Structures are given as C-alpha cells and as structure tokens.
C-alpha positions as CSV (number, residue, x, y, z in Angstrom):
1,X,-20.8,17.7,10.6
2,X,-20.7,15.2,7.8
3,X,-23.9,14.1,6.2
4,X,-24.9,10.6,7.2
5,X,-25.0,8.0,4.4
6,X,-28.2,6.2,4.0
7,X,-28.1,2.4,4.7
8,X,-31.3,0.7,3.4
9,X,-32.4,-2.6,1.7
10,X,-31.3,-1.0,-1.6
11,X,-27.7,-1.2,-0.3
12,X,-27.8,-5.0,0.1
13,X,-26.8,-6.9,-3.1
14,X,-26.3,-10.5,-3.8
15,X,-23.8,-11.7,-6.5
16,X,-24.2,-14.8,-8.4
17,X,-21.1,-17.1,-8.8
18,X,-19.7,-15.5,-12.0
19,X,-20.2,-11.9,-10.8
20,X,-18.3,-12.6,-7.6
21,X,-15.4,-14.4,-9.5
22,X,-15.1,-11.6,-11.9
23,X,-15.3,-8.9,-9.2
24,X,-12.7,-10.7,-7.0
25,X,-10.7,-12.9,-9.3
26,X,-7.7,-12.8,-7.0
27,X,-9.6,-14.8,-4.4
28,X,-9.8,-17.7,-6.9
29,X,-6.6,-17.6,-9.1
30,X,-4.2,-15.4,-7.0
31,X,-2.7,-12.6,-9.0
32,X,-3.7,-11.6,-12.5
33,X,-0.5,-10.6,-14.5
34,X,0.2,-10.5,-18.2
35,X,1.9,-13.9,-18.5
36,X,5.5,-12.7,-17.7
37,X,5.5,-14.7,-14.4
38,X,4.8,-18.3,-14.1
39,X,2.2,-17.8,-11.3
40,X,0.2,-15.4,-13.4
41,X,-3.5,-16.0,-13.7
42,X,-3.5,-17.2,-17.3
43,X,-1.3,-20.3,-16.3
44,X,-3.5,-20.8,-13.3
45,X,-6.6,-21.1,-15.7
46,X,-4.6,-23.7,-17.8
47,X,-3.7,-25.6,-14.7
48,X,-7.3,-25.7,-13.4
49,X,-8.5,-27.3,-16.5
50,X,-5.5,-29.5,-16.7
51,X,-5.9,-30.8,-13.2
52,X,-9.1,-32.4,-14.1
53,X,-7.4,-34.3,-17.0
54,X,-4.6,-35.4,-14.7
55,X,-7.0,-36.7,-12.1
56,X,-8.6,-38.8,-14.9
57,X,-5.2,-40.4,-15.6
58,X,-4.6,-41.0,-11.9
59,X,-7.9,-42.9,-11.8
60,X,-6.7,-45.0,-14.7
61,X,-8.6,-43.4,-17.4
62,X,-6.7,-42.0,-20.4
63,X,-3.0,-42.1,-20.9
64,X,-2.7,-39.0,-23.3
65,X,-3.5,-35.3,-22.9
66,X,-3.4,-33.0,-25.8
67,X,-2.9,-29.2,-25.4
68,X,-2.9,-26.5,-27.9
69,X,-2.2,-22.8,-27.4
70,X,-2.4,-20.7,-30.5
71,X,-2.4,-16.9,-29.8
72,X,-4.9,-16.3,-27.0
73,X,-7.0,-19.6,-27.4
74,X,-6.2,-22.6,-25.2
75,X,-7.5,-26.2,-25.9
76,X,-7.1,-29.1,-23.5
77,X,-8.3,-32.6,-24.7
78,X,-8.0,-35.7,-22.6
79,X,-9.2,-39.3,-23.3
80,X,-10.6,-39.9,-19.7
81,X,-14.1,-41.1,-18.8
82,X,-15.7,-37.8,-19.9
83,X,-18.1,-35.7,-17.9
84,X,-21.5,-37.4,-17.2
85,X,-23.4,-36.0,-20.2
86,X,-26.4,-34.8,-18.2
87,X,-24.1,-32.7,-16.0
88,X,-21.9,-30.9,-18.5
89,X,-23.3,-27.5,-17.9
90,X,-23.5,-27.9,-14.1
91,X,-19.9,-28.9,-13.5
92,X,-18.5,-25.7,-15.2
93,X,-21.2,-23.2,-14.0
94,X,-22.5,-24.3,-10.6
95,X,-20.4,-23.7,-7.6
96,X,-19.6,-26.7,-5.3
97,X,-20.5,-29.1,-8.0
98,X,-18.1,-31.9,-9.2
99,X,-17.2,-35.6,-9.0
100,X,-14.3,-34.8,-6.6
101,X,-16.5,-34.6,-3.6
102,X,-17.1,-38.3,-3.9
103,X,-14.0,-39.7,-2.2
104,X,-14.6,-43.0,-3.7
105,X,-13.7,-41.5,-7.1
106,X,-11.0,-39.1,-6.2
107,X,-9.3,-40.0,-3.0
108,X,-6.1,-37.8,-3.4
109,X,-7.1,-35.0,-5.6
110,X,-5.8,-31.5,-5.7
111,X,-9.0,-29.6,-6.5
112,X,-11.6,-30.6,-4.0
113,X,-13.4,-27.1,-3.8
114,X,-15.5,-27.3,-7.0
115,X,-14.2,-23.9,-8.1
116,X,-11.5,-24.6,-10.8
117,X,-13.3,-24.7,-14.2
118,X,-16.0,-22.3,-12.9
119,X,-13.3,-19.7,-12.4
120,X,-11.9,-20.4,-15.9
121,X,-15.4,-20.0,-17.3
122,X,-16.2,-16.8,-15.6
123,X,-12.9,-15.2,-16.5
124,X,-13.0,-16.2,-20.2
125,X,-14.6,-14.3,-23.1
126,X,-15.1,-17.7,-24.7
127,X,-15.5,-21.0,-22.9
128,X,-16.5,-24.3,-24.4
129,X,-16.7,-27.8,-22.8
130,X,-17.5,-30.9,-24.7
131,X,-17.9,-34.5,-23.3
132,X,-17.9,-37.7,-25.2
133,X,-18.8,-41.2,-23.6
134,X,-20.8,-44.2,-24.5
135,X,-20.9,-43.2,-28.2
136,X,-22.6,-39.9,-27.4
137,X,-21.5,-36.3,-26.8
138,X,-22.9,-33.1,-25.2
139,X,-21.4,-29.6,-25.2
140,X,-22.0,-26.1,-24.0
141,X,-20.6,-22.6,-24.7
142,X,-20.3,-19.6,-22.4
143,X,-19.3,-16.0,-22.5
144,X,-17.9,-14.6,-19.2
145,X,-19.8,-17.4,-17.4
146,X,-23.1,-16.9,-19.2
147,X,-24.4,-19.8,-21.2
148,X,-24.6,-18.9,-24.9
149,X,-25.2,-22.3,-26.6
150,X,-26.0,-25.8,-25.6
151,X,-25.9,-29.0,-27.6
152,X,-27.9,-31.9,-26.3
153,X,-27.0,-35.5,-26.8
154,X,-25.7,-36.6,-30.1
155,X,-24.4,-39.8,-31.6
156,X,-20.6,-39.7,-32.3
157,X,-17.7,-41.9,-33.3
158,X,-15.2,-39.8,-31.5
159,X,-13.1,-41.3,-28.7
160,X,-14.4,-40.7,-25.1
161,X,-13.1,-37.9,-23.0
162,X,-13.4,-34.2,-22.4
163,X,-12.3,-31.2,-24.5
164,X,-12.2,-27.7,-23.0
165,X,-11.5,-24.5,-25.0
166,X,-11.1,-21.1,-23.6
167,X,-9.9,-17.5,-24.4
168,X,-9.0,-15.5,-21.2
169,X,-10.7,-12.1,-20.8
170,X,-8.2,-9.4,-21.9
171,X,-10.1,-6.9,-19.8
172,X,-9.0,-8.7,-16.8
173,X,-5.6,-10.2,-18.0
174,X,-4.3,-7.0,-19.7
175,X,-1.8,-7.4,-22.5
176,X,-1.4,-11.1,-21.7
177,X,0.7,-13.5,-23.6
178,X,1.4,-17.2,-22.9
179,X,5.1,-18.0,-22.7
180,X,6.0,-21.4,-24.0
181,X,8.8,-21.8,-21.4
182,X,6.4,-21.5,-18.4
183,X,3.8,-23.9,-19.9
184,X,6.5,-26.4,-20.8
185,X,7.9,-26.3,-17.2
186,X,4.3,-27.0,-15.9
187,X,3.8,-29.8,-18.3
188,X,7.2,-31.4,-17.4
189,X,6.3,-31.4,-13.7
190,X,3.0,-33.1,-14.6
191,X,4.8,-36.0,-16.4
192,X,7.5,-36.3,-13.8
193,X,4.7,-36.8,-11.2
194,X,2.9,-39.2,-13.4
195,X,5.3,-41.6,-15.1
196,X,3.6,-43.2,-18.1
197,X,1.5,-40.2,-18.9
198,X,1.9,-38.5,-22.3
199,X,1.3,-34.8,-22.8
200,X,1.4,-33.4,-26.3
201,X,1.7,-29.6,-26.3
202,X,1.6,-27.9,-29.7
203,X,3.0,-31.1,-31.3
204,X,5.8,-31.6,-28.8
205,X,5.7,-34.8,-26.6
206,X,6.4,-34.8,-22.9
207,X,6.8,-38.1,-21.1
208,X,8.8,-39.5,-18.1
209,X,9.7,-43.0,-17.1
210,X,11.6,-42.3,-13.9
211,X,9.6,-39.6,-12.2
212,X,11.4,-37.3,-9.9
213,X,14.8,-38.8,-10.9
214,X,14.1,-37.4,-14.4
215,X,13.2,-34.1,-12.8
216,X,16.6,-33.7,-11.2
217,X,18.4,-35.1,-14.3
218,X,16.9,-32.3,-16.3
219,X,17.6,-29.6,-13.8
220,X,21.3,-30.5,-12.9
221,X,23.7,-31.7,-15.5
222,X,25.6,-35.0,-14.8
223,X,29.0,-33.3,-14.6
224,X,27.8,-31.0,-11.9
225,X,26.4,-33.8,-9.7
226,X,28.5,-34.8,-6.7
227,X,27.1,-38.3,-6.8
228,X,24.5,-40.2,-8.8
229,X,20.9,-39.2,-8.0
230,X,19.4,-41.0,-5.1
231,X,15.9,-42.0,-6.0
232,X,13.6,-43.5,-3.4
233,X,9.9,-44.4,-3.6
234,X,7.0,-45.4,-1.2
235,X,3.3,-45.8,-1.4
236,X,2.5,-42.1,-0.9
237,X,6.0,-40.5,-1.2
238,X,8.8,-40.3,-3.7
239,X,12.1,-38.4,-3.2
240,X,15.2,-37.7,-5.3
241,X,18.5,-36.2,-3.9
242,X,21.9,-35.1,-5.0
243,X,24.4,-32.4,-4.2
244,X,25.8,-29.9,-6.7
245,X,29.6,-29.4,-7.1
246,X,29.3,-25.7,-7.8
247,X,25.9,-24.5,-6.4
248,X,26.1,-22.7,-3.0
249,X,22.5,-22.7,-1.8
250,X,19.7,-25.3,-1.3
251,X,17.3,-26.1,-4.0
252,X,14.0,-27.9,-3.5
253,X,11.1,-29.0,-5.9
254,X,8.2,-30.1,-3.7
255,X,4.8,-31.4,-4.7
256,X,1.6,-32.5,-3.0
257,X,-1.0,-34.5,-5.0
258,X,0.5,-33.4,-8.2
259,X,0.5,-29.7,-7.2
260,X,3.9,-27.8,-7.4
261,X,4.1,-26.2,-4.0
262,X,6.5,-23.4,-5.0
263,X,6.5,-21.9,-1.5
264,X,7.0,-25.3,0.2
265,X,5.0,-26.0,3.3
266,X,4.8,-28.6,6.0
267,X,6.1,-31.5,3.8
268,X,9.2,-29.5,2.6
269,X,10.0,-28.4,6.1
270,X,9.7,-32.0,7.3
271,X,11.9,-33.3,4.5
272,X,14.6,-30.8,5.2
273,X,14.6,-31.8,8.8
274,X,14.6,-35.5,8.0
275,X,17.6,-35.3,5.7
276,X,19.7,-33.6,8.4
277,X,18.5,-36.1,11.2
278,X,19.2,-39.2,9.1
279,X,22.7,-38.1,7.9
280,X,23.7,-37.1,11.4
281,X,22.6,-40.5,12.7
282,X,24.3,-42.4,9.8
283,X,27.7,-40.7,10.4
284,X,27.3,-40.5,14.2
285,X,28.3,-36.8,13.9
286,X,26.3,-33.8,15.0
287,X,27.0,-31.9,11.8
288,X,25.5,-28.4,11.4
289,X,22.2,-28.5,9.4
290,X,23.4,-25.8,7.0
291,X,26.6,-27.9,6.2
292,X,24.6,-31.0,5.4
293,X,22.1,-29.1,3.2
294,X,24.5,-26.8,1.5
295,X,24.4,-27.3,-2.3
296,X,21.6,-29.9,-2.0
297,X,19.3,-30.4,-5.0
298,X,16.3,-32.4,-4.4
299,X,12.7,-33.1,-5.0
300,X,9.8,-34.6,-2.8
301,X,6.3,-35.6,-3.8
302,X,3.6,-36.8,-1.3
303,X,0.0,-37.7,-1.5
304,X,-2.3,-36.5,1.3
305,X,-6.0,-37.1,1.9
306,X,-7.9,-33.8,1.5
307,X,-4.8,-31.5,1.7
308,X,-5.2,-28.0,3.2
309,X,-3.3,-25.3,1.3
310,X,-2.6,-21.8,2.6
311,X,-4.0,-20.1,-0.6
312,X,-6.4,-20.8,-3.4
313,X,-3.5,-21.2,-5.8
314,X,-2.1,-24.0,-3.6
315,X,1.5,-23.0,-3.6
316,X,2.1,-23.8,0.1
317,X,0.9,-26.9,2.1
318,X,-0.6,-26.2,5.5
319,X,-1.8,-29.8,6.3
320,X,-0.1,-31.5,9.3
321,X,-1.9,-34.8,8.8
322,X,-1.6,-37.4,6.0
323,X,-5.1,-38.5,6.5
324,X,-6.7,-42.0,7.0
325,X,-4.8,-44.2,9.4
326,X,-1.4,-42.6,8.5
327,X,0.7,-40.6,11.0
328,X,1.4,-36.9,10.6
329,X,3.1,-35.4,7.6
330,X,6.3,-34.8,9.7
331,X,6.4,-38.3,11.2
332,X,5.5,-40.1,7.9
333,X,8.3,-38.2,6.0
334,X,10.9,-38.6,8.8
335,X,10.3,-42.4,9.0
336,X,10.5,-42.9,5.3
337,X,13.7,-40.9,4.9
338,X,15.3,-42.4,8.0
339,X,14.7,-46.0,6.7
340,X,15.3,-45.6,2.9
341,X,18.1,-43.1,2.8
342,X,19.9,-44.6,5.7
343,X,19.6,-48.2,3.9
344,X,20.9,-46.5,0.5
345,X,23.9,-45.0,2.1
346,X,24.8,-48.2,3.7
347,X,24.5,-50.0,0.4
348,X,26.3,-47.3,-1.5
349,X,29.6,-46.4,0.4
350,X,31.0,-44.4,-2.5
351,X,28.0,-42.0,-2.4
352,X,28.3,-41.9,1.4
353,X,32.0,-41.0,1.2
354,X,31.4,-38.3,-1.4
355,X,28.6,-36.8,0.7
356,X,30.7,-36.8,3.9
357,X,33.6,-35.0,2.0
358,X,31.1,-32.4,0.8
359,X,29.7,-31.8,4.4
360,X,33.3,-31.4,5.7
361,X,34.3,-29.0,3.0
362,X,31.1,-26.9,3.7
363,X,32.1,-27.0,7.5
364,X,35.6,-25.6,6.7
365,X,34.2,-22.9,4.4
366,X,31.6,-21.9,7.1
367,X,34.3,-21.6,9.7
368,X,36.6,-19.7,7.4
369,X,33.8,-17.2,6.7
370,X,32.4,-17.0,10.3
371,X,34.0,-13.9,11.2
372,X,33.3,-12.1,7.9
373,X,29.6,-13.3,8.0
374,X,29.3,-12.0,11.5
375,X,30.6,-8.5,10.5
376,X,28.6,-8.6,7.3
377,X,25.4,-9.3,9.3
378,X,26.1,-6.4,11.7
379,X,26.7,-4.1,8.7
380,X,23.5,-5.2,7.1
381,X,21.4,-4.7,10.2
382,X,23.1,-1.3,10.9
383,X,22.5,-0.2,7.2
384,X,18.9,-1.2,7.2
385,X,18.3,0.8,10.4
386,X,20.3,3.9,9.3
387,X,20.1,4.5,5.6
388,X,17.7,4.5,2.8
389,X,19.3,1.8,0.6
390,X,16.3,-0.4,1.1
391,X,12.9,1.2,1.1
392,X,10.7,-1.7,2.2
393,X,7.1,-2.3,1.5
394,X,4.4,-2.4,4.3
395,X,3.7,-6.2,4.2
396,X,7.2,-6.7,5.4
397,X,7.5,-3.7,7.7
398,X,4.4,-4.6,9.6
399,X,5.4,-8.3,9.9
400,X,8.8,-9.5,9.0
401,X,7.7,-13.2,9.3
402,X,4.8,-12.8,6.9
403,X,4.6,-15.4,4.2
404,X,5.9,-14.3,0.8
405,X,3.1,-12.5,-1.0
406,X,2.7,-13.3,-4.6
407,X,2.4,-9.5,-5.4
408,X,5.6,-8.7,-3.3
409,X,8.2,-7.0,-5.5
410,X,11.7,-5.6,-5.0
411,X,12.9,-3.1,-7.6
412,X,16.8,-2.9,-7.9
413,X,17.6,0.5,-9.3
414,X,20.8,2.5,-10.0
415,X,21.4,5.9,-8.6
416,X,19.4,8.3,-6.5
417,X,17.2,9.9,-9.3
418,X,15.9,6.6,-10.7
419,X,15.2,5.1,-7.1
420,X,13.6,8.4,-6.2
421,X,11.2,8.2,-9.2
422,X,10.3,4.6,-8.5
423,X,9.9,5.3,-4.7
424,X,7.5,8.0,-5.3
425,X,5.4,6.0,-7.8
426,X,5.3,2.6,-6.1
427,X,2.6,0.8,-4.3
428,X,3.9,1.1,-0.8
429,X,2.0,-2.0,0.2
430,X,3.7,-4.5,-2.0
431,X,6.6,-2.8,-3.8
432,X,10.0,-2.1,-2.2
433,X,13.1,-0.3,-3.6
434,X,16.8,-1.2,-3.3
435,X,19.2,1.4,-4.6
436,X,22.6,0.5,-6.0
437,X,25.6,2.7,-5.7
438,X,27.6,2.6,-8.9
439,X,28.2,-0.5,-10.9
440,X,28.2,-3.9,-9.1
441,X,31.3,-6.0,-9.1
442,X,31.8,-8.6,-11.9
443,X,31.5,-11.7,-9.5
444,X,32.1,-14.4,-12.1
445,X,34.6,-17.0,-10.7
446,X,34.6,-15.5,-7.3
447,X,33.9,-17.4,-4.1
448,X,30.9,-16.9,-1.8
449,X,33.2,-14.8,0.4
450,X,32.9,-11.8,-1.9
451,X,29.2,-11.7,-1.1
452,X,29.9,-10.8,2.5
453,X,32.9,-8.5,1.8
454,X,31.2,-6.5,-0.9
455,X,28.8,-4.0,0.7
456,X,26.4,-4.0,-2.2
457,X,26.1,-7.7,-2.4
458,X,26.0,-8.2,1.3
459,X,23.0,-5.8,1.8
460,X,21.2,-7.1,-1.3
461,X,21.5,-10.7,0.0
462,X,20.2,-9.5,3.4
463,X,17.3,-7.7,1.8
464,X,16.3,-10.8,-0.1
465,X,17.0,-13.1,2.8
466,X,18.4,-15.9,0.7
467,X,21.7,-16.6,2.3
468,X,21.1,-20.4,2.7
469,X,17.8,-21.2,1.1
470,X,15.2,-19.8,-1.4
471,X,12.5,-20.9,1.1
472,X,12.6,-17.6,3.0
473,X,12.9,-15.3,0.0
474,X,11.1,-12.1,1.1
475,X,10.0,-10.9,-2.5
476,X,8.2,-13.1,-5.0
477,X,9.3,-10.8,-7.8
478,X,12.9,-9.3,-8.1
479,X,12.9,-6.6,-10.8
480,X,16.1,-5.1,-12.2
481,X,15.2,-1.5,-13.1
482,X,18.1,0.1,-15.0
483,X,18.4,2.8,-17.7
484,X,17.9,1.6,-21.4
485,X,21.4,2.6,-22.3
486,X,24.9,0.9,-22.4
487,X,25.6,1.4,-18.8
488,X,22.2,0.3,-17.7
489,X,22.6,-2.8,-19.8
490,X,26.0,-3.5,-18.2
491,X,24.6,-3.2,-14.7
492,X,21.8,-5.7,-15.7
493,X,24.4,-8.2,-16.9
494,X,26.4,-7.8,-13.7
495,X,23.4,-8.3,-11.4
496,X,22.4,-11.4,-13.5
497,X,25.9,-12.7,-13.1
498,X,25.6,-12.2,-9.3
499,X,22.5,-14.4,-9.1
500,X,23.8,-17.0,-11.6
501,X,27.0,-17.3,-9.6
502,X,25.6,-17.5,-6.1
503,X,21.9,-17.9,-6.2
504,X,20.9,-19.5,-9.5
505,X,17.7,-21.0,-8.1
506,X,16.3,-17.4,-8.0
507,X,16.4,-17.5,-11.8
508,X,15.5,-21.2,-12.1
509,X,12.3,-20.7,-10.1
510,X,11.2,-17.7,-12.1
511,X,11.8,-14.8,-9.7
512,X,14.1,-12.5,-11.6
513,X,12.8,-9.9,-14.2
514,X,13.9,-7.0,-16.2
515,X,11.7,-3.9,-16.1
516,X,10.8,-2.5,-19.5
517,X,10.3,1.3,-19.5
518,X,9.2,3.4,-22.4
519,X,11.9,4.8,-24.8
520,X,9.6,7.4,-26.2
521,X,6.6,9.6,-25.3
522,X,4.5,10.7,-28.3
523,X,1.6,13.2,-27.5
524,X,-0.5,15.8,-28.8
525,X,-3.1,17.9,-26.9
526,X,-5.7,15.1,-26.7
527,X,-3.7,11.9,-26.2
528,X,-0.3,10.5,-24.9
529,X,1.2,7.3,-26.2
530,X,4.3,5.7,-24.5
531,X,6.5,3.6,-26.9
532,X,8.7,0.8,-25.9
533,X,10.3,0.4,-29.3
534,X,11.1,2.3,-32.6
535,X,8.2,0.5,-34.3
536,X,5.8,1.6,-31.5
537,X,7.1,5.1,-32.0
538,X,6.3,5.1,-35.7
539,X,2.9,3.6,-35.2
540,X,2.1,6.3,-32.5
541,X,3.2,9.2,-34.8
542,X,0.9,7.7,-37.6
543,X,-2.0,7.4,-35.2
544,X,-1.7,11.0,-33.9
545,X,-2.5,13.5,-36.6
546,X,-0.4,16.6,-37.2
547,X,3.1,17.0,-35.6
548,X,3.0,15.3,-32.2
549,X,5.6,16.2,-29.6
550,X,8.2,13.3,-29.3
551,X,10.4,12.9,-26.2
552,X,13.2,10.4,-25.9
553,X,13.8,9.1,-22.4
554,X,17.4,8.7,-21.8
555,X,17.1,7.4,-18.1
556,X,14.6,6.4,-15.5
557,X,15.3,9.6,-13.5
558,X,14.0,11.7,-16.4
559,X,10.5,10.2,-16.1
560,X,8.4,12.1,-13.6
561,X,6.7,10.1,-10.7
562,X,3.3,11.0,-12.1
563,X,4.1,9.2,-15.3
564,X,6.3,6.4,-13.7
565,X,3.3,5.1,-11.9
566,X,1.8,3.8,-15.1
567,X,4.9,1.7,-15.8
568,X,5.1,-0.1,-12.5
569,X,1.4,-0.3,-11.9
570,X,-1.3,-2.4,-13.8
571,X,0.5,-1.8,-17.1
572,X,3.8,-3.0,-16.0
573,X,5.9,-4.7,-18.5
574,X,8.3,-7.4,-17.3
575,X,10.8,-9.6,-19.2
576,X,11.6,-12.7,-17.2
577,X,15.2,-13.8,-17.0
578,X,15.3,-17.5,-18.2
579,X,18.0,-20.0,-18.5
580,X,19.0,-21.8,-21.6
581,X,18.6,-25.4,-20.8
582,X,21.1,-26.4,-23.4
583,X,23.9,-24.6,-21.7
584,X,25.3,-24.9,-18.2
585,X,25.6,-21.9,-16.0
586,X,29.3,-22.2,-16.1
587,X,29.3,-22.1,-19.9
588,X,27.1,-18.9,-19.9
589,X,29.2,-17.0,-17.4
590,X,32.4,-18.1,-19.0
591,X,31.3,-16.9,-22.4
592,X,29.7,-13.6,-21.4
593,X,31.6,-12.6,-18.2
594,X,35.1,-14.4,-18.5
595,X,38.2,-13.1,-20.2
596,X,37.7,-11.8,-23.7
597,X,37.9,-14.7,-26.2
598,X,37.9,-14.8,-30.0
599,X,34.5,-16.5,-29.9
600,X,32.9,-13.7,-27.9
601,X,34.5,-11.0,-30.1
602,X,33.1,-12.8,-33.1
603,X,29.7,-12.9,-31.5
604,X,29.8,-9.2,-30.8
605,X,30.9,-8.3,-34.3
606,X,28.2,-10.5,-35.9
607,X,25.4,-9.1,-33.8
608,X,26.7,-5.5,-34.4
609,X,26.5,-6.2,-38.2
610,X,22.8,-7.4,-37.9
611,X,22.0,-4.3,-35.9
612,X,23.7,-2.0,-38.5
613,X,22.0,-3.8,-41.4
614,X,18.6,-3.3,-39.7
615,X,19.4,0.5,-39.3
616,X,20.4,0.9,-42.9
617,X,17.2,-0.8,-44.1
618,X,15.2,1.7,-42.1
619,X,17.2,4.6,-43.5
C-alpha cells in the first residue's frame, strides 16, 4: 500500500496579492510569450497601464499620451487628472482598489476589476508610479510588487497627470523583446477609437480625425475598395464597411469600450447577422449570407455598461446586454444597422449597385464551385479520419467547438522525419502538427478553385477551419516549421503566398509565424549551447574552453525529440510574418512570386553581393 500523505494545518497557505499574480500570471494577463505575438504578456502589461490613461481622455481629461519604450523599459505619461495623491500606493498594490468602481466617474470603462496595474506591478522588476495634481506630486517605487521607496507630497511645477514606468520581469517573460509593429498597431487602434486623442510613441505621432473610417482606410488601399467606405455613427456605436475587389474571405475589426476584441463575441456575431438581414431586405432578395459577406472588410465599435468578457485579456465579448435602459446587444446593433445602412444605400445608388454586383458575382462563383467544394469537404473529412496528416491537440479532440485557446498552435512541417520529431516533442494539449507532402503549389494569381482541387491546400484549409471567416480559426498560432536550407526557405515562401493569396487576414491579424530552430549545437562534457546564428556559434565556442564538439543541423529531422522539446517549449523562438504597409499584397506577390523580371533579378544579385561581402569580411 502507498504511504498516506499527511494533511495538516501546515499544508494550508495564504498567498498575498503579488504572490498569487506571480505564481499564476496567466490568470491575469493570458499567455506569457517573448513578444513575438501581439497577445503576449508584455503587450498586455502596456495595455493595462495605457487603458487608465485612455479612460482619463474619455472622461475629458488630457488630450495627449506619451509613450517611450527603450530596450526593456516602458514609460507611459498622460496629462489627465492624476491619481489622488493619498492613494498612489493603494491603487497599484491593493486588489479591488480603484476609481473605476465609482460608476459616476467611469460609466463605460474596460478595466473594472481593479487588477490591471497591480498585475503590471507584481510582474515587473521595477515599477514606479508618479502622480501630479494641484501643484503637488507623490510617487512610489516597487520591485516585484514590493514597495521599495515612497516619496510623500512635494511642491512641483509639472503639469498634472500620471507617469508609470516599468521593466517586465525577465524570469517570467523569457527572452522578451517589444516589437514596434505590434505596439504601433495597438496605438493606432486607440486613436481610431478616440478621435482627437494624440499618442506620441518614441517621438512618432498617432492621431485620427475620422475614427473607424481611418482604420479601414489604413487597412485596405483605395484601389482595392469596391466602393467608398460606408461610415455610420450613433451614441454608443460606430461602424465602417466596404468590400474588397480581390480578397476572398471576411475581415472584421471589433471593439468594446475601446478594447480590441480579436476573437469577436456577441457584438461581432450580431453585426454579421444585421448586415445580412439589412441587405436582404433592401434588395428584397433572400441572398445567401456567405455571398453577402464574401470579401467584406469592416469594423464595429460599441460601448456597453459593465461589459462581461470571456477571459481576463478581454479578447471576446460575452455580454448580451447593453446596460441601462437599452435593449440587448443583438437588438441594439440590428436596429442601428437596419436603419442607418438601409438609409445610406437608398441615398447612394452607385454603392448599392456595386454591392449587388459583388453579391451576384459571389453567388455565381459559389455555384460554380459547389460540386468541387462538396467533394473537397468529403475528402478532407475522410483524410482527417483515416490518415495522420493532421495530428490534432487535445483541446480540439475533446471539444471541436471549444473557443480558440491563446496557446493553441499548429505546426506546418515538411516530410515525415520533421513531423515525427515535432510530434514526439510537442505539448499534446495545445500543439498540433500538419505534415506537408512535398512542395506546395505556387498559388499566385490562381482562383479560390485551386484551394479545393489541391489536396494539400484543401486539407490545410479544413484543419484551420478558415474557409469563410477568420472568426472560427481553430489555432491562434500557425507556425511554419521547415528546414533552414534553400528548399525549406522555398516552402516557407510558397506557404506564405498561399495565405496572402487566399487568407491575408491570417497574416494581418498576426497569426502566422516562422519557427526558428538552431543551426548549431556546441557542447563539452559540462554544457550544451544551441546557436541560431554564426555569431552565436562563435560566442559559444569562446565561452566553452578547450575544443568543444560542434554539430551543424541540416534539417529538423536530424534533431532528436529529446532536444527538439526545448525549441518548441518555453524557449521557442518565433518570427512573426508581417505585411509591409507601404506595399499592396498584389505588389508583393507579383514581385516575389510572379514571372521573373529584371527588377527581381537585380534584387537577387544585389542581395547576393551583400551576403558574399559579409562572408569575405569574416574570412
């Protein structure tokens, strides 16, 4: 018999606020990460601090917010009312303490739980808060949530407001790095939702006059819009709509009380439904919902009293009520869209005509593809049941309708050896593996028909569940895991082309990554160092005395599962695939994947010269 474990008073332990946050950070900020993903913890820390400054602007206090990120240190300075000086320590170190509980001050705020800045404080090795108001200031400094210094009231000539500085704890956020692109996107969303607000980030100014209309203008180029952006506003709602000439799937940007709900929720579902209902009634035709919404690019923002989200990071709205004397979220959005969009279409017959042509075109394409799609779905279903192309993760195997988990990842690999190594090393709860057979097709300039006719593309689309909308994407992270050689690079490029051609929103919304695996292993009897570049290899050789053993990994299949577990676990290195905002998708695909042109040949030659010059310098 096994020995019974003692259970006494000594086993009972109470954690104070900071200990609990540090022990269970995921409960407060979602996943941790290293900054390679837009929803990694370091960006949530910034957002939690920034939300307080935004709320000050919403309440009419302070029109400018200044943000600085230099290395690992973040500084946020607003010119709002400032924290009441006697409560500077309490509001950042006592749970359930804050001004947002008083609905008179903050009627439609995002952060009502009093946790935000406390989590930032507890998860930072350095945290300083300084408040200025009425010609006086007070400040406090903390380390991992512990108060280290406090300055009482002092006379000052500084402008009123709050300044927060922090350095995320690198023992919790390992190898982290703030990426300017992700921070910039977050700040742009803030100014779109708050026209008139100025945010200055590392000296660059962000400002919007036209709200969500500016958001769509920045996300879809004018030449790609089927018609001018429809921009409609109400007391607690704002929407912007257009259709793309080239994009196949639906694209939504949704917000609640200034929070970017990347996974949608009740408001986004109601909006999709309302658009279909309104357009059907306007044309007096029972068009298919998928034909109406095909290629739509839109944004919706609503304000709700005390919103309920489905996670601490507030990426999906769960509320069904608007609050106060207003109707449900669904009814409120439906009534607004029905009235405003219907009126707009009556007053703008050219837009109405363009939209109807688009719907009829989508209908024809759907009917042309109906037979192929039916066969493709049958093939995908049969393949998922009878082969090992997709090795799914448990969160999907146990519940196919489960909401997308922030940690859920699909690795797209090449060949049996590479997929075998990853499959044996992965976390079976959250990591899935899709195995390619050979090189994918170059899909540039091809129609959506090829996605159903090509077995690899059809099965990949089915695995991701993205045929019509990103809303039902099954994996939060899609990771291309190929060998670090010429063939591997080519497969990466072909897969990126597939997503750009048919599902660009996967990239736009920050779901596609490249897995970085080590090129070298340098080791002696005491230590092993994995190196991701030639410079890291040199540094490792210098660090390990004597003549260490050096191994050059030529492919993923050469790395044993025991080693591979390090590269897709806590120390995973991912490079996000990002779009160049200055170039259209068509320009990118035409240049890199179209017919050989003198310009591309010149580009290859110039970059080859740079590479050769670099090698010569080292020699």
